[in-house]
C-alpha positions as CSV (number, residue, x, y, z in Angstrom):
1,X,-90.2,12.3,-17.2
2,X,-93.2,14.0,-18.9
3,X,-96.4,12.1,-18.4
4,X,-99.7,12.8,-20.1
5,X,-102.8,12.0,-18.1
6,X,-106.2,11.6,-19.8
7,X,-109.6,11.3,-18.2
8,X,-112.3,9.2,-20.0
9,X,-111.0,7.9,-23.3
10,X,-114.3,6.6,-24.7
11,X,-112.4,4.8,-27.5
12,X,-111.1,8.1,-29.1
13,X,-107.5,7.1,-29.2
14,X,-106.9,8.9,-32.6
15,X,-107.8,12.3,-31.2
16,X,-105.9,11.9,-27.9
17,X,-102.7,10.9,-29.7
18,X,-103.2,13.6,-32.3
19,X,-103.6,16.2,-29.6
20,X,-100.4,15.1,-27.8
21,X,-98.5,15.2,-31.1
22,X,-99.7,18.7,-31.6
23,X,-98.6,19.6,-28.1
24,X,-95.2,18.2,-28.7
25,X,-94.7,20.3,-31.8
26,X,-96.0,23.5,-30.2
27,X,-93.9,23.1,-27.1
28,X,-90.9,21.4,-28.6
29,X,-91.0,18.6,-26.1
30,X,-91.5,14.9,-25.8
31,X,-94.1,12.9,-24.0
32,X,-92.8,9.8,-22.4
33,X,-96.0,8.1,-21.2
34,X,-99.8,8.3,-21.5
35,X,-102.0,7.3,-18.6
36,X,-105.8,6.8,-19.1
37,X,-108.2,6.8,-16.1
38,X,-110.9,4.5,-17.5
39,X,-113.7,4.1,-20.0
40,X,-111.0,3.2,-22.4
41,X,-113.3,1.0,-24.6
42,X,-110.8,-1.5,-26.0
43,X,-113.3,-2.7,-28.7
44,X,-111.7,-5.0,-31.2
45,X,-114.7,-5.9,-33.3
46,X,-118.5,-5.7,-33.4
47,X,-118.8,-8.8,-31.1
48,X,-117.0,-6.8,-28.3
49,X,-119.7,-4.1,-28.6
50,X,-122.2,-6.6,-27.0
51,X,-120.1,-6.4,-23.8
52,X,-120.0,-2.6,-23.7
53,X,-122.5,-1.2,-21.3
54,X,-123.7,1.9,-23.2
55,X,-127.1,2.7,-24.8
56,X,-127.3,1.1,-28.3
57,X,-127.1,4.6,-30.0
58,X,-123.6,5.0,-28.5
59,X,-122.2,1.6,-29.5
60,X,-119.6,2.6,-31.9
61,X,-116.3,1.0,-33.0
62,X,-114.4,4.2,-32.5
63,X,-110.6,3.8,-33.1
64,X,-109.1,1.3,-30.7
65,X,-109.6,-1.5,-33.3
66,X,-107.0,0.1,-35.6
67,X,-104.3,-0.2,-32.9
68,X,-105.4,-3.8,-32.1
69,X,-105.2,-4.7,-35.8
70,X,-101.8,-3.1,-36.3
71,X,-103.2,-0.5,-38.8
72,X,-102.0,2.1,-36.3
73,X,-99.4,1.9,-33.6
74,X,-99.7,3.9,-30.3
75,X,-97.0,6.6,-30.5
76,X,-96.5,6.6,-26.7
77,X,-96.4,3.8,-24.2
78,X,-100.0,3.8,-22.9
79,X,-101.3,2.4,-19.6
80,X,-105.0,2.3,-18.8
81,X,-107.5,1.1,-16.2
82,X,-111.1,0.0,-16.8
83,X,-114.1,2.2,-16.0
84,X,-117.8,1.5,-16.3
85,X,-118.0,1.6,-20.1
86,X,-115.7,-1.1,-21.3
87,X,-115.5,-4.1,-23.6
88,X,-115.6,-6.2,-20.4
89,X,-115.2,-9.5,-22.2
90,X,-111.8,-8.5,-23.5
91,X,-110.6,-7.0,-20.1
92,X,-111.7,-10.2,-18.4
93,X,-109.3,-12.1,-20.7
94,X,-106.6,-9.8,-19.3
95,X,-107.8,-9.8,-15.7
96,X,-104.2,-9.8,-14.4
97,X,-103.1,-7.1,-16.8
98,X,-101.4,-7.3,-20.2
99,X,-101.1,-5.7,-23.6
100,X,-104.5,-4.8,-25.1
101,X,-102.7,-3.8,-28.2
102,X,-99.0,-3.1,-29.1
103,X,-97.7,-0.4,-26.7
104,X,-101.0,-0.2,-24.9
105,X,-101.1,-1.9,-21.5
106,X,-104.1,-2.7,-19.3
107,X,-103.3,-2.6,-15.6
108,X,-105.8,-5.4,-14.9
109,X,-108.7,-5.3,-12.5
110,X,-106.1,-4.2,-10.0
111,X,-102.4,-4.0,-10.6
112,X,-99.0,-2.4,-10.2
113,X,-96.3,-2.1,-12.9
114,X,-93.0,-0.2,-13.2
115,X,-92.2,2.4,-15.8
116,X,-88.6,3.4,-15.6
117,X,-88.1,3.7,-11.8
118,X,-91.7,4.8,-11.2
119,X,-94.3,2.4,-9.7
120,X,-97.8,2.9,-11.1
121,X,-100.8,1.2,-9.5
122,X,-104.5,1.2,-10.4
123,X,-107.9,-0.1,-9.6
124,X,-110.4,-0.7,-12.5
125,X,-114.2,-0.3,-12.3
126,X,-116.4,1.7,-10.0
127,X,-117.6,1.2,-6.5
128,X,-121.0,-0.3,-5.8
129,X,-121.6,-1.4,-2.1
130,X,-124.1,-4.1,-3.1
131,X,-121.5,-6.1,-5.1
132,X,-118.3,-5.1,-3.3
133,X,-118.1,-8.3,-1.2
134,X,-119.1,-10.7,-4.0
135,X,-116.7,-12.8,-6.0
136,X,-116.1,-12.4,-9.8
137,X,-119.1,-14.6,-10.9
138,X,-119.8,-12.9,-14.2
139,X,-118.8,-14.6,-17.5
140,X,-119.4,-13.6,-21.1
141,X,-121.8,-13.5,-22.7
142,X,-123.3,-11.0,-20.2
143,X,-126.9,-10.4,-19.5
144,X,-128.6,-7.1,-18.6
145,X,-127.4,-7.5,-15.0
146,X,-123.9,-8.9,-15.3
147,X,-123.0,-6.4,-18.1
148,X,-123.1,-3.9,-15.3
149,X,-121.9,-5.8,-12.3
150,X,-118.8,-7.0,-14.1
151,X,-117.2,-3.6,-13.7
152,X,-118.1,-3.2,-10.0
153,X,-115.0,-3.1,-7.8
154,X,-114.5,-6.2,-5.6
155,X,-113.1,-6.5,-2.2
156,X,-110.7,-9.2,-3.3
157,X,-108.9,-6.8,-5.8
158,X,-108.8,-4.0,-3.2
159,X,-107.3,-6.3,-0.5
160,X,-104.5,-7.3,-2.9
161,X,-103.6,-3.6,-3.3
162,X,-103.8,-3.1,0.5
163,X,-100.9,-5.5,0.8
164,X,-98.6,-3.2,-1.1
165,X,-95.9,-1.9,1.2
166,X,-93.3,-0.4,-1.1
167,X,-94.0,3.2,-2.2
168,X,-96.4,3.8,-5.1
169,X,-95.6,6.9,-7.2
170,X,-98.9,7.2,-9.2
171,X,-102.3,5.6,-8.7
172,X,-105.2,5.5,-11.1
173,X,-108.9,5.0,-10.3
174,X,-111.9,5.6,-12.4
175,X,-114.2,7.0,-9.8
176,X,-113.0,9.5,-7.1
177,X,-112.0,8.5,-3.6
178,X,-114.8,9.2,-1.2
179,X,-114.3,12.5,0.6
180,X,-111.7,13.9,-1.9
181,X,-113.9,16.9,-2.4
182,X,-113.2,18.0,1.2
183,X,-109.6,18.6,0.1
184,X,-110.3,20.8,-2.9
185,X,-112.5,23.7,-3.9
186,X,-115.8,21.9,-3.9
187,X,-117.8,25.1,-3.9
188,X,-116.4,25.9,-7.4
189,X,-117.1,22.3,-8.4
190,X,-120.8,22.6,-7.6
191,X,-121.1,25.9,-9.5
192,X,-120.4,23.8,-12.6
193,X,-122.0,20.5,-11.4
194,X,-124.8,21.7,-9.0
195,X,-126.2,18.2,-8.8
196,X,-123.1,17.0,-6.9
197,X,-123.8,19.2,-3.9
198,X,-126.2,16.9,-2.2
199,X,-123.8,13.9,-2.4
200,X,-120.9,16.1,-1.3
201,X,-122.9,17.3,1.8
202,X,-124.0,13.8,2.6
203,X,-120.4,12.5,2.0
204,X,-121.6,9.9,-0.6
205,X,-119.8,11.2,-3.6
206,X,-117.0,8.8,-4.5
207,X,-115.6,5.3,-3.8
208,X,-115.2,4.0,-0.3
209,X,-112.7,1.4,-1.5
210,X,-110.6,4.1,-3.3
211,X,-110.6,6.2,-0.1
212,X,-109.2,3.3,1.9
213,X,-106.5,2.8,-0.7
214,X,-105.7,6.5,-0.7
215,X,-105.1,6.4,3.1
216,X,-103.1,3.2,2.9
217,X,-100.9,3.9,-0.2
218,X,-100.5,7.7,0.1
219,X,-99.1,8.1,-3.4
220,X,-97.7,11.5,-4.5
221,X,-100.1,11.5,-7.4
222,X,-103.6,10.1,-7.8
223,X,-105.6,10.5,-11.1
224,X,-109.3,9.8,-11.7
225,X,-112.0,10.5,-14.2
226,X,-115.7,9.3,-14.4
227,X,-117.6,12.5,-13.5
228,X,-116.7,14.4,-16.7
229,X,-115.1,17.4,-15.1
230,X,-111.7,18.6,-13.9
231,X,-111.2,18.8,-10.2
232,X,-107.9,19.1,-8.2
233,X,-107.3,18.5,-4.5
234,X,-104.4,18.2,-2.2
235,X,-104.5,15.5,0.5
236,X,-102.3,16.0,3.6
237,X,-101.8,12.6,5.3
238,X,-101.4,13.7,8.9
239,X,-99.4,16.6,10.3
240,X,-96.1,16.7,8.5
241,X,-96.9,13.6,6.6
242,X,-96.8,12.9,2.8
243,X,-99.1,14.8,0.4
244,X,-101.2,13.3,-2.4
245,X,-101.9,15.5,-5.4
246,X,-105.3,14.5,-6.8
247,X,-106.6,15.4,-10.2
248,X,-109.7,14.3,-12.0
249,X,-110.1,15.0,-15.7
250,X,-112.9,15.2,-18.3
251,X,-113.6,13.1,-21.3
252,X,-112.0,13.6,-24.8
253,X,-114.1,16.3,-26.4
254,X,-113.0,19.7,-28.0
255,X,-112.7,22.4,-25.4
256,X,-112.9,20.0,-22.5
257,X,-110.2,19.6,-19.9
258,X,-109.3,16.0,-20.6
259,X,-105.5,16.1,-20.6
260,X,-102.8,17.2,-18.2
261,X,-99.1,17.1,-18.7
262,X,-97.2,16.3,-15.5
263,X,-93.4,16.3,-15.1
264,X,-92.1,13.9,-12.5
265,X,-88.5,13.5,-11.4
266,X,-87.2,10.1,-12.4
267,X,-84.0,8.3,-13.3
268,X,-82.9,8.3,-16.9
269,X,-84.4,5.7,-19.2
270,X,-84.9,3.3,-20.7
271,X,-88.5,3.9,-20.1
272,X,-90.4,0.7,-20.6
273,X,-93.3,-1.1,-18.9
274,X,-92.1,-3.9,-16.6
275,X,-93.6,-6.4,-14.2
276,X,-93.5,-5.3,-10.5
277,X,-91.9,-7.9,-8.2
278,X,-94.0,-7.1,-5.2
279,X,-97.2,-7.2,-7.1
280,X,-96.4,-10.5,-8.7
281,X,-95.8,-12.0,-5.3
282,X,-99.1,-10.6,-4.0
283,X,-100.9,-12.1,-7.1
284,X,-99.3,-15.5,-6.5
285,X,-100.2,-15.5,-2.8
286,X,-103.8,-14.4,-3.3
287,X,-104.7,-16.6,-6.3
288,X,-105.6,-19.6,-4.0
289,X,-108.6,-17.6,-2.7
290,X,-109.6,-16.1,-6.1
291,X,-113.5,-15.9,-5.7
292,X,-115.1,-17.1,-8.9
293,X,-118.7,-17.3,-7.6
294,X,-121.0,-14.9,-5.7
295,X,-119.3,-16.1,-2.5
296,X,-117.1,-13.7,-0.7
297,X,-113.4,-14.4,-0.8
298,X,-112.2,-16.2,2.4
299,X,-109.3,-14.2,3.6
300,X,-109.0,-16.2,6.9
301,X,-106.0,-18.3,7.0
302,X,-104.3,-16.6,4.1
303,X,-100.6,-16.6,4.7
304,X,-99.5,-13.0,4.1
305,X,-95.8,-13.2,4.9
306,X,-94.4,-12.3,1.5
307,X,-90.7,-12.7,2.1
308,X,-90.4,-16.3,0.7
309,X,-92.8,-15.5,-2.2
310,X,-90.9,-12.3,-3.1
311,X,-87.6,-14.3,-3.2
312,X,-89.3,-16.9,-5.4
313,X,-90.6,-14.2,-7.8
314,X,-87.3,-12.4,-7.8
315,X,-85.5,-15.6,-8.9
316,X,-88.0,-16.2,-11.7
317,X,-87.7,-12.6,-12.9
318,X,-83.9,-12.9,-13.1
319,X,-84.4,-15.9,-15.3
320,X,-87.1,-14.4,-17.6
321,X,-86.7,-10.7,-17.3
322,X,-89.3,-8.2,-16.2
323,X,-90.8,-7.2,-19.6
324,X,-94.4,-8.5,-19.9
325,X,-95.2,-11.4,-22.2
326,X,-95.8,-10.3,-25.8
327,X,-99.0,-9.1,-27.2
328,X,-101.1,-11.7,-29.0
329,X,-103.9,-10.9,-31.5
330,X,-106.5,-13.6,-30.7
331,X,-109.6,-12.5,-32.5
332,X,-110.3,-10.9,-35.9
333,X,-110.3,-7.1,-35.8
334,X,-113.2,-5.1,-37.0
335,X,-114.6,-6.3,-40.3
336,X,-118.3,-5.8,-40.9
337,X,-118.4,-8.7,-43.4
338,X,-117.3,-11.2,-40.8
339,X,-118.8,-12.4,-37.5
340,X,-117.0,-13.3,-34.3
341,X,-118.5,-15.6,-31.8
342,X,-115.8,-17.6,-30.1
343,X,-114.3,-17.0,-26.7
344,X,-110.6,-17.8,-26.3
345,X,-108.0,-17.8,-23.6
346,X,-105.5,-15.0,-24.0
347,X,-101.9,-16.3,-24.4
348,X,-100.5,-13.5,-22.4
349,X,-102.6,-14.5,-19.4
350,X,-101.7,-18.1,-19.9
351,X,-98.0,-17.3,-20.1
352,X,-98.1,-15.2,-16.9
353,X,-99.9,-17.9,-14.9
354,X,-97.5,-20.5,-16.2
355,X,-94.6,-18.3,-15.1
356,X,-96.2,-17.9,-11.6
357,X,-97.1,-21.6,-11.6
358,X,-100.7,-20.8,-11.1
359,X,-103.8,-22.5,-12.6
360,X,-105.9,-20.7,-15.3
361,X,-109.3,-20.0,-13.6
362,X,-110.9,-17.2,-15.7
363,X,-113.1,-19.5,-17.8
364,X,-114.3,-21.4,-14.7
365,X,-118.0,-21.7,-15.3
366,X,-119.1,-22.7,-11.8
367,X,-121.8,-20.1,-12.1
368,X,-123.5,-19.3,-15.4
369,X,-123.6,-15.8,-16.8
370,X,-127.3,-16.4,-17.2
371,X,-128.1,-15.6,-13.6
372,X,-113.4,23.4,-30.7
373,X,-110.9,24.9,-29.8
374,X,-107.3,24.3,-30.8
375,X,-106.4,20.8,-29.7
376,X,-103.8,22.2,-27.3
377,X,-106.4,24.2,-25.4
378,X,-107.5,21.0,-23.8
379,X,-104.0,20.3,-22.3
380,X,-102.9,21.9,-19.1
381,X,-99.3,22.2,-17.8
382,X,-97.6,22.6,-14.5
383,X,-98.1,21.5,-11.0
384,X,-101.4,20.1,-9.7
385,X,-103.0,22.7,-7.9
386,X,-122.4,11.6,-7.1
387,X,-121.2,8.3,-7.3
388,X,-123.5,7.9,-10.3
389,X,-122.6,5.0,-12.6
390,X,-124.2,6.3,-15.7
391,X,-122.7,9.6,-16.7
392,X,-124.3,10.6,-20.0
393,X,-121.9,10.0,-22.8
394,X,-122.9,13.1,-24.7
395,X,-123.6,15.4,-21.7
396,X,-126.5,16.9,-23.6
397,X,-128.2,17.5,-20.3
398,X,-125.8,17.2,-17.4
399,X,-128.5,17.8,-14.9
400,X,-129.8,14.4,-15.7
401,X,-126.7,12.6,-14.5
402,X,-128.7,10.2,-12.3
403,X,-127.7,7.0,-10.7
404,X,-129.5,4.6,-13.1
405,X,-127.4,1.8,-11.7
406,X,-128.0,2.6,-8.0
407,X,-130.7,0.0,-7.8
């Protein structure tokens, strides 16, 4: 199976898909799947731009809306996670995961799906120690504080992933696992990004939560983005233990290393995105303690024996099938002559919760939201050889990549 991995999308779907089509023609091959490591920017209309945490001069519709509207169709199955520059209102509608557009699947705030016989897991957002233990208290419309905190990784979502026991083949995170630079050529990295050196030396560059998941899940492949550079590492899990091939990629710009083609052994198709039985069981078990205020999730007393829950989910999947519920277009797509103000429940999320016999909690308002080069030059083939929140979108002066949100 040939998988394309992309770093930060920043809403530039047209150019990423165009580059992959060019690659296929030049190399007479076929890409089976595209993975995106965050900052996807699934902006459907101008209203969604209000939930996108970027400076006003960078608030642009870009090209996702064309795929949402049906004007364009993604030429490859596409799976993405969220980063720290997202239309967070839309991703909250799809908290558990779902189709953001036809053939484009959001993994959720945390999630696992199957593609063919591969299991792909992911964690959206970036790590911020101040908000890590809080619940998901943010609701649209966001204010100046919650437009940032909404994308901070939460302990609740990490603990769900920590329950995964069956092997994960590929894992996606936006920011890098803490300490990953120790397993790669960090000296070469700081030659290009000298402002990372202090954080590397102090062992503060990266996500503590992602590092814990790396040690627990030990996937063969782990892909990240966020820091707008390419960096590879190889993690040996104990003497004679499994190895994780880590790769971080850049953002979609000419001449930047934002794409990698990886070939992974897998069973023959059909290759399609499917629900994962173990993950649905974990979702069902954990939903009773879903923290919807600032209060920390109460994990005490949570029954973690999954055997009965797995059997229940298995029976339900045999009845329904494992293909995710169909995409629904719920709001108008981009049209500058029309305004959009309403918030709606996403039918995919409603259908999934009904399937799992769980209540819909996402609009619970217990707390108010008030409080140039050739395109192919950017693709790389073969084996994989500053925890700043605000990475400048244009990289005009990369030395100014400061932690504006670290307050």
